C-alpha positions in Angstrom: 4.5 12.0 -6.5 6.3 9.0 -5.2 9.8 7.8 -6.2 10.0 4.1 -6.6 12.6 2.5 -4.4 15.1 -0.1 -5.8 13.3 -2.7 -3.6 11.4 -5.1 -5.7 7.8 -6.0 -4.8 8.2 -9.7 -3.9 6.4 -10.6 -0.8 2.8 -11.7 -0.3 1.9 -8.7 1.8 3.6 -5.7 3.3 3.3 -3.6 6.5 2.8 0.1 6.3 6.5 0.7 7.1 7.6 -1.7 4.3 5.3 -0.1 1.8 6.5 3.3 2.8 10.1 2.2 2.2 9.3 0.8 -1.2 7.4 4.0 -2.2 10.0 6.3 -0.6 7.2 7.9 1.5 6.5 8.1 5.2 4.2 5.8 7.1 1.7 8.6 7.8 1.2 9.1 4.1 0.7 5.4 3.5 -1.9 5.2 6.3 -3.6 8.3 4.8 -3.8 6.6 1.3 -5.2 3.5 2.9 -7.9 5.4 4.8 -8.8 7.4 1.6 -9.0 4.2 -0.4 -6.4 5.3 -2.8 -4.2 2.3 -1.8 -6.0 -1.0 -1.2 -5.2 -2.7 2.1 -6.6 -4.8 4.9 -6.3 -4.8 8.6 -4.8 -7.8 10.4 -5.0 -7.6 14.2 -5.6 -3.8 13.9 -2.6 -3.2 11.7 -2.7 -2.4 8.0 -1.3 -4.8 5.5 -1.0 -4.2 1.7 -1.0 -7.2 -0.7 1.9 -7.2 -3.2 -0.5 -7.0 -6.2 -2.2 -4.0 -4.7 1.1 -2.2 -4.1 2.2 -3.0 -7.7 -1.1 -1.7 -9.0 -0.7 1.5 -7.0 2.9 1.9 -8.3 1.7 1.5 -11.9 -1.4 3.6 -11.8 -1.3 5.7 -8.7 -4.5 4.2 -7.2 -6.8 1.2 -7.2 -9.0 0.3 -10.1 -12.1 0.6 -7.8 -10.8 3.4 -5.5 -12.1 1.3 -2.6 -10.2 -0.1 0.4 -10.8 -3.4 2.1 -10.6 -4.1 5.8 -10.4 -7.7 6.9 -10.3 -10.8 4.9 
């Protein structure tokens, strides 16, 4: 479904735009995955962030182990 970008996952967390670039997808798709709980993320000042380990997990398996999303810290 997603082609992996040559960008390595290396930061602590990513914005929707950065995650979209890494996954070679558009930002709308990333937000949809976050809302559906297929990609784990959290909101920081009303903006989605994705932890690097959650992005790596999604890239390996296609979704979270739990299928849940997390908002806030």
